[in-house]
NUDOBA-121899 format. One line per field, with one value per atom (N, C-alpha, C): atom name; residue number from 1; z, y, x. Coordinates in pm, 1 decimal. Example, Ala and Ser with C-alpha at 12.3 -4.5 7.8 and 13.67 -1.06 7.14 Angstrom:
<recs>
at	(N CA C N CA C) .
i	(1 1 1 2 2 2) .
z	(780.0 780.0 780.0 708.0 714.0 787.0) .
y	(-569.0 -450.0 -330.0 -225.0 -106.0 3.0) .
x	(1319.0 1230.0 1320.0 1285.0 1367.0 1290.0) .
</recs>
This chain:
<recs>
at	(N CA C N CA C N CA C N CA C N CA C N CA C N CA C N CA C N CA C N CA C N CA C N CA C N CA C N CA C N CA C N CA C N CA C N CA C N CA C N CA C N CA C N CA C N CA C N CA C N CA C N CA C N CA C N CA C N CA C N CA C N CA C N CA C N CA C N CA C N CA C N CA C N CA C N CA C N CA C N CA C N CA C N CA C N CA C N CA C N CA C N CA C N CA C N CA C N CA C N CA C N CA C N CA C N CA C N CA C N CA C N CA C N CA C N CA C N CA C N CA C N CA C N CA C N CA C N CA C N CA C N CA C N CA C N CA C N CA C N CA C N CA C N CA C N CA C N CA C N CA C N CA C N CA C N CA C N CA C N CA C N CA C N CA C N CA C N CA C N CA C N CA C N CA C) .
i	(1 1 1 2 2 2 3 3 3 4 4 4 5 5 5 6 6 6 7 7 7 8 8 8 9 9 9 10 10 10 11 11 11 12 12 12 13 13 13 14 14 14 15 15 15 16 16 16 17 17 17 18 18 18 19 19 19 20 20 20 21 21 21 22 22 22 23 23 23 24 24 24 25 25 25 26 26 26 27 27 27 28 28 28 29 29 29 30 30 30 31 31 31 32 32 32 33 33 33 34 34 34 35 35 35 36 36 36 37 37 37 38 38 38 39 39 39 40 40 40 41 41 41 42 42 42 43 43 43 44 44 44 45 45 45 46 46 46 47 47 47 48 48 48 49 49 49 50 50 50 51 51 51 52 52 52 53 53 53 54 54 54 55 55 55 56 56 56 57 57 57 58 58 58 59 59 59 60 60 60 61 61 61 62 62 62 63 63 63 64 64 64 65 65 65 66 66 66 67 67 67 68 68 68 69 69 69 70 70 70 71 71 71 72 72 72 73 73 73 74 74 74 75 75 75 76 76 76 77 77 77 78 78 78 79 79 79 80 80 80 81 81 81 82 82 82 83 83 83 84 84 84 85 85 85 86 86 86 87 87 87) .
z	(8726.6 8784.5 8782.6 8690.1 8674.6 8816.7 8867.5 8986.6 9115.2 9098.8 9207.2 9200.9 9076.0 9036.7 9113.3 9065.4 9105.8 9270.0 9314.2 9480.8 9521.2 9491.8 9515.7 9487.4 9411.9 9382.7 9248.4 9189.6 9055.2 8962.6 8904.6 8835.4 8699.7 8653.7 8517.7 8404.8 8411.2 8322.1 8302.7 8429.9 8428.9 8374.6 8422.4 8375.0 8206.8 8155.2 7986.3 7929.8 8021.2 7932.7 7961.8 8066.7 8076.1 7967.7 7991.1 7870.2 7937.8 7881.0 7916.9 7944.4 8030.9 8076.5 7978.5 7975.7 7896.0 7956.6 8073.2 8157.6 8113.1 8122.7 8084.2 7922.2 7840.7 7682.2 7676.6 7766.4 7764.6 7811.1 7902.8 7979.2 7877.5 7781.3 7707.8 7569.9 7546.2 7427.5 7474.3 7581.0 7636.4 7639.6 7680.9 7716.2 7560.5 7466.6 7318.7 7278.2 7300.9 7275.0 7333.5 7446.4 7536.9 7466.0 7426.4 7397.5 7208.4 7140.0 7023.4 7018.8 7137.0 7127.7 7175.3 7288.8 7328.6 7218.4 7128.7 6999.0 6938.6 6905.7 6831.9 6864.4 6987.5 7044.5 7061.6 7071.5 7080.8 7201.7 7229.2 7354.9 7335.9 7204.9 7218.1 7282.9 7292.1 7362.1 7514.1 7552.1 7690.2 7732.8 7674.9 7709.8 7697.4 7626.8 7586.0 7706.2 7735.6 7821.3 7962.7 7979.4 8136.0 8155.8 8049.2 8030.1 8040.5 7972.3 7969.9 8104.2 8151.2 8309.7 8393.7 8398.6 8502.1 8467.0 8329.1 8324.3 8335.0 8291.4 8289.1 8396.0 8483.3 8611.2 8745.8 8730.7 8894.4 8920.2 8809.4 8844.5 8855.0 8792.8 8822.9 8950.8 9002.8 9119.6 9229.5 9236.3 9310.4 9330.9 9211.3 9194.7 9278.6 9216.6 9301.3 9421.0 9468.7 9634.1 9714.5 9652.2 9704.0 9697.1 9560.7 9583.2 9655.2 9693.2 9766.6 9905.1 9935.2 10073.9 10103.3 9996.0 10033.0 9974.9 9867.8 9857.3 9940.8 9974.4 10089.2 10199.3 10239.2 10366.0 10278.9 10145.7 10082.0 10005.2 9970.4 9897.3 9985.5 10143.0 10193.9 10304.8 10373.2 10457.2 10563.1 10667.0 10758.6 10716.3 10721.1 10720.0 10536.2 10467.4 10356.4 10227.2 10135.8 10013.4 9914.7 9897.0 9797.2 9676.1 9627.6 9523.6 9428.4 9264.9 9178.0 9095.6 9121.6 9079.8 9120.2 9239.8 9381.8 9469.5 9443.0 9481.9 9576.1) .
y	(9012.7 8882.8 8900.6 8983.0 9003.0 9058.7 9168.4 9241.7 9127.6 9041.6 8915.6 8834.1 8814.6 8727.2 8789.5 8925.1 9016.8 9000.7 9015.6 9011.8 8886.0 8784.3 8661.0 8616.6 8683.7 8674.2 8626.3 8636.2 8568.1 8691.3 8689.6 8790.9 8812.1 8946.3 8982.4 8880.8 8843.6 8759.2 8673.2 8592.5 8473.7 8429.1 8533.4 8543.4 8528.3 8628.7 8631.9 8503.6 8442.3 8325.7 8210.0 8177.8 8080.2 8029.8 7889.0 7800.2 7674.5 7640.3 7519.9 7417.6 7325.1 7241.7 7111.3 6985.6 6892.2 6852.5 6823.6 6806.3 6887.3 7035.4 7137.1 7105.6 7080.2 7075.7 6948.7 6832.4 6711.9 6744.5 6816.5 6826.9 6928.0 7001.0 7107.5 6994.6 6936.0 6840.5 6762.2 6663.4 6585.5 6650.8 6763.6 6850.7 6881.0 6911.3 6965.1 6801.9 6698.4 6569.0 6535.1 6555.6 6554.0 6625.2 6751.0 6825.2 6816.1 6745.9 6693.9 6565.9 6476.8 6365.6 6419.8 6481.9 6508.1 6565.5 6657.7 6696.9 6623.1 6499.8 6401.7 6312.9 6324.3 6236.6 6305.2 6221.6 6274.9 6371.2 6505.7 6569.1 6662.9 6670.5 6719.3 6834.2 6930.1 7091.7 7065.8 6950.9 6941.7 6869.5 6818.1 6711.4 6843.9 6940.8 7022.9 7144.9 7180.6 7287.9 7228.3 7051.0 7046.9 7045.6 6993.1 7001.2 7153.3 7231.6 7382.7 7428.0 7406.5 7488.5 7406.0 7286.0 7188.1 7272.0 7241.9 7287.0 7416.0 7513.3 7679.7 7737.7 7685.9 7734.5 7678.5 7549.8 7461.4 7445.0 7372.9 7327.4 7471.0 7552.4 7661.7 7732.1 7752.5 7787.4 7720.3 7599.5 7493.3 7537.3 7535.0 7522.5 7674.1 7796.5 7925.5 7927.0 7846.8 7860.8 7817.9 7709.1 7618.4 7706.5 7778.7 7837.4 7984.9 8000.5 8130.1 8103.2 8023.8 7949.2 7966.7 7971.9 7973.9 8079.0 8161.0 8311.9 8442.5 8383.6 8514.3 8596.3 8499.4 8600.9 8651.0 8650.1 8726.9 8841.8 8835.3 8940.9 9013.3 8974.2 9070.4 9140.8 9230.6 9322.2 9398.3 9415.2 9481.1 9442.8 9331.5 9258.8 9316.7 9366.1 9408.3 9322.9 9293.9 9191.2 9300.0 9275.2 9385.7 9328.0 9225.7 9115.2 9206.6 9212.9 9264.5 9169.8 9050.4 8912.4 8859.3 8837.5 8733.2 8833.6 8873.1 8974.5 8887.5) .
x	(3580.9 3635.0 3795.6 3824.0 3982.9 4020.9 3958.0 3977.5 3984.6 3884.0 3888.0 4014.4 4037.9 4178.5 4301.6 4308.7 4427.1 4435.7 4311.4 4302.3 4342.6 4321.1 4367.9 4515.9 4565.8 4710.8 4756.9 4674.3 4690.9 4741.6 4863.1 4903.1 4830.9 4857.9 4789.6 4831.7 4961.9 5032.3 4992.2 4952.2 4918.8 4752.6 4682.2 4527.8 4543.5 4612.4 4627.5 4694.1 4797.5 4852.2 4779.9 4684.4 4628.5 4545.3 4528.6 4457.8 4400.8 4300.5 4219.1 4300.2 4289.8 4361.0 4291.8 4371.0 4323.7 4184.4 4174.8 4038.1 3914.9 3934.4 3841.8 3808.7 3907.4 3870.9 3802.0 3812.2 3738.9 3621.6 3591.0 3466.0 3361.3 3438.5 3342.0 3318.1 3401.0 3377.3 3286.2 3277.0 3157.6 3044.6 3023.7 2900.1 2822.2 2926.0 2866.2 2813.7 2915.6 2865.5 2701.4 2704.3 2574.2 2457.4 2476.2 2392.2 2315.5 2448.4 2397.2 2339.6 2353.3 2289.0 2128.4 2133.2 2014.3 1922.6 1940.7 1869.2 1838.6 1884.5 1841.5 1736.2 1695.9 1598.6 1446.4 1357.1 1231.4 1219.1 1144.1 1144.8 1287.5 1340.8 1489.9 1469.4 1374.8 1363.2 1360.2 1305.9 1292.4 1429.2 1474.5 1642.1 1743.2 1726.8 1819.5 1807.7 1691.0 1661.6 1721.4 1665.1 1747.1 1884.9 1973.8 2136.0 2155.9 2124.5 2121.1 2143.1 1994.4 1979.6 2033.4 2095.4 2189.3 2294.3 2376.0 2523.2 2548.8 2435.7 2494.4 2439.6 2355.6 2292.8 2305.8 2306.0 2288.9 2430.4 2519.9 2626.3 2722.1 2726.7 2804.8 2758.8 2657.6 2596.6 2669.5 2671.9 2705.2 2860.5 2935.0 3093.8 3113.3 3060.4 3116.8 3078.4 2958.3 2939.1 3087.3 3079.9 3193.9 3333.6 3376.8 3473.1 3486.7 3359.1 3318.8 3374.6 3327.2 3401.1 3539.0 3634.0 3759.7 3790.1 3730.1 3797.9 3717.6 3630.2 3556.6 3667.5 3754.1 3844.5 3941.1 3970.2 4047.5 3986.3 3840.5 3756.3 3643.6 3676.9 3592.4 3670.0 3650.3 3685.7 3592.1 3617.4 3557.8 3386.2 3396.4 3193.1 3183.0 3241.4 3192.0 3270.5 3187.4 3199.7 3271.8 3428.0 3433.0 3473.4 3449.5 3419.5 3373.9 3394.0 3340.5 3264.3 3278.8 3226.4 3117.0 3136.2 3084.0 3009.5 2880.5 2782.9 2717.9) .
</recs>
């Protein structure tokens, strides 16, 4: 992933110094609250599995798919995917 970020023009220093934004921190806190709430209800296993599947797989897949549309021209060449992360 670091190789890809460098290929996109992000310096090593920027990668190392980056910190979550307030919006990212809030999204993480809200997700933990959602998980905690789901665990307190009947059928908590099903609720938790649904949350984790959506948050950890579906949402990530859709988000990376949209990002790839913008990154692909910089991470492909001669019809070949040169990304180390987005295969």
